[in-house]
C-alpha positions as a printed Julia matrix, in Angstrom:
169×3 Matrix{Float64}:
   1.11   20.3    26.71
  -1.75   17.86   26.21
  -3.06   17.6    22.69
  -6.57   16.61   21.82
  -6.93   13.23   20.11
  -7.63   13.76   16.38
 -11.29   13.34   15.51
 -12.65   11.51   12.51
 -14.18   14.19   10.35
 -14.94   14.83    6.72
 -11.79   15.28    4.65
  -9.48   13.31    6.99
  -7.36   10.62    5.38
  -7.78    7.17    6.92
  -6.45    3.62    6.81
  -8.58    0.55    7.4
  -8.54   -3.19    6.76
 -11.03   -5.77    5.53
 -10.78   -9.53    6.08
 -10.23  -11.5     2.88
  -9.82  -15.18    3.67
  -7.0   -15.83    6.11
  -5.46  -12.39    5.68
  -6.5    -8.76    5.34
  -6.79   -6.4     2.42
  -6.12   -2.78    3.25
  -8.02    0.38    2.51
  -6.88    3.96    2.4
  -9.11    6.85    1.55
 -10.75   10.11    2.54
 -13.72   10.42    4.87
 -16.75   11.65    2.97
 -19.12   11.81    5.92
 -19.57   10.91    9.58
 -22.83    9.9    11.2
 -22.47    8.63   14.75
 -20.28    5.53   14.67
 -20.52    5.19   10.88
 -17.95    6.75    8.56
 -18.19    7.05    4.78
 -14.85    6.44    3.07
 -13.92    7.0    -0.56
 -10.57    5.54   -1.6
  -8.85    2.34   -2.71
  -8.94   -1.23   -1.41
  -5.79   -3.25   -2.1
  -5.49   -7.03   -2.2
  -1.76   -7.91   -1.91
  -2.09  -11.12   -3.95
   1.62  -11.33   -4.76
   2.66  -11.45   -1.11
  -0.14  -13.93   -0.36
   1.2   -16.16   -3.14
   4.77  -15.92   -1.78
   3.53  -17.03    1.63
   1.49  -19.92    0.2
   4.61  -21.06   -1.7
   6.69  -20.93    1.49
   8.95  -18.21    0.03
   8.2   -15.51    2.59
   9.12  -15.13    6.23
   7.39  -14.21    9.45
   7.52  -10.47    8.68
   5.45  -11.01    5.53
   2.85  -13.01    7.43
   2.7   -10.29   10.08
   2.09   -7.65    7.39
  -0.89   -9.59    6.05
  -2.31  -10.46    9.46
  -1.82   -7.01   10.95
  -1.47   -4.4     8.18
  -0.61   -0.86    9.27
   0.1     2.28    7.25
   3.77    1.81    8.12
   4.23   -1.78    6.98
   1.94   -2.17    3.94
   4.43   -0.58    1.55
   6.44   -3.79    1.96
   3.45   -5.7     0.54
   3.35   -3.34   -2.42
   6.59   -4.61   -3.97
   4.67   -7.66   -5.19
   1.67   -7.87   -7.48
  -1.5    -6.31   -6.11
  -5.08   -6.07   -7.19
  -6.91   -2.89   -6.33
 -10.23   -1.26   -6.93
 -12.07    1.84   -5.89
 -13.62    1.74   -2.43
 -16.68    3.79   -1.56
 -18.39    2.28    1.45
 -19.44    3.01    5.0
 -17.28    1.68    7.83
 -18.89    0.82   11.16
 -16.51    1.97   13.89
 -17.96   -0.62   16.27
 -16.37   -3.37   14.2
 -14.06   -1.76   11.61
 -10.62   -0.29   12.23
 -10.3     3.29   11.01
  -7.03    5.13   11.74
  -6.23    8.68   10.7
  -3.08    8.84    8.59
  -0.95   11.88    7.72
  -1.5    13.44    4.28
   2.07   12.5     3.26
   1.5     8.81    4.04
  -1.8     8.88    2.16
  -0.16   10.57   -0.84
   2.65    8.0    -0.87
   0.26    5.01   -0.74
  -2.08    6.54   -3.3
   0.8     7.42   -5.62
   2.3     3.95   -5.3
  -0.94    2.36   -6.5
  -1.92    5.01   -9.07
   1.56    4.93  -10.68
   1.39    1.08  -10.98
   4.64    0.72   -9.03
   3.83   -2.77   -7.64
   3.63   -4.09  -11.2
   6.91   -2.46  -12.23
   8.85   -3.66   -9.16
   7.35   -7.14   -9.42
   8.37   -7.36  -13.09
  12.0    -6.83  -12.11
  11.84   -9.27   -9.2
  10.11  -12.05  -11.1
  12.31  -12.13  -14.2
  15.55  -14.15  -14.39
  18.81  -12.31  -15.07
  19.11  -11.32  -18.7
  17.9    -8.82  -21.25
  14.23   -8.93  -20.19
  15.12   -8.17  -16.6
  17.47   -5.38  -17.7
  14.63   -3.89  -19.75
  12.27   -4.12  -16.74
  14.89   -2.31  -14.61
  15.19    0.38  -17.26
  11.4     0.9   -17.28
  11.4     1.11  -13.47
  14.23    3.67  -13.5
  12.4     5.76  -16.09
   9.28    5.7   -13.91
  11.32    6.7   -10.85
  12.89    9.59  -12.73
   9.49   10.81  -13.9
   7.86   10.84  -10.43
   7.03   14.32   -9.18
   6.19   13.48   -5.56
   9.54   13.63   -3.72
   8.49   11.35   -0.84
   7.16    8.72   -3.23
  10.34    8.94   -5.3
  12.54    8.64   -2.19
  10.54    5.64   -0.94
  10.76    3.88   -4.29
  14.52    4.49   -4.51
  14.96    3.2    -0.96
  13.0     0.04   -1.6
  14.72   -0.54   -4.94
  18.13   -0.23   -3.3
  17.21   -2.61   -0.47
  15.93   -5.16   -3.0
  19.15   -4.72   -4.97
  17.38   -3.91   -8.21
  19.23   -0.66   -8.81
  22.7    -1.79   -9.7
């Protein structure tokens, strides 16, 4: 009836954030070691620069600001439709000051796949181009990438987002 709270342990997939100016970058990775209140994480840190630019230009709403001020594993995929910068992350998080939430393997795989497959760049290309042959070509490249994805959850998420952004017509 009562389940034990999941423990941070080696091999668990986690989500964290790191302050970067006014907003947060987000981190997802795998725990490589635990020592007291310190956790080693190996993964990716993502700076959603495209969404930050939209906000600074006044072209984004309250939901976008909320995503950058309070990123969660559930809402960050909305930041990934714009240009992002990412790099490998291999650091120690201090649980006394850093957020570190366990995420399901499927969520981790979806976030990791989204970044590793360069999907933010492909979606952003379609969104940033005016109607015409270049945009049509960018849509074609995105569709080809979607069709080549093996991970079913990632593919379903990309199709869903593409439909909601009306880039799959």
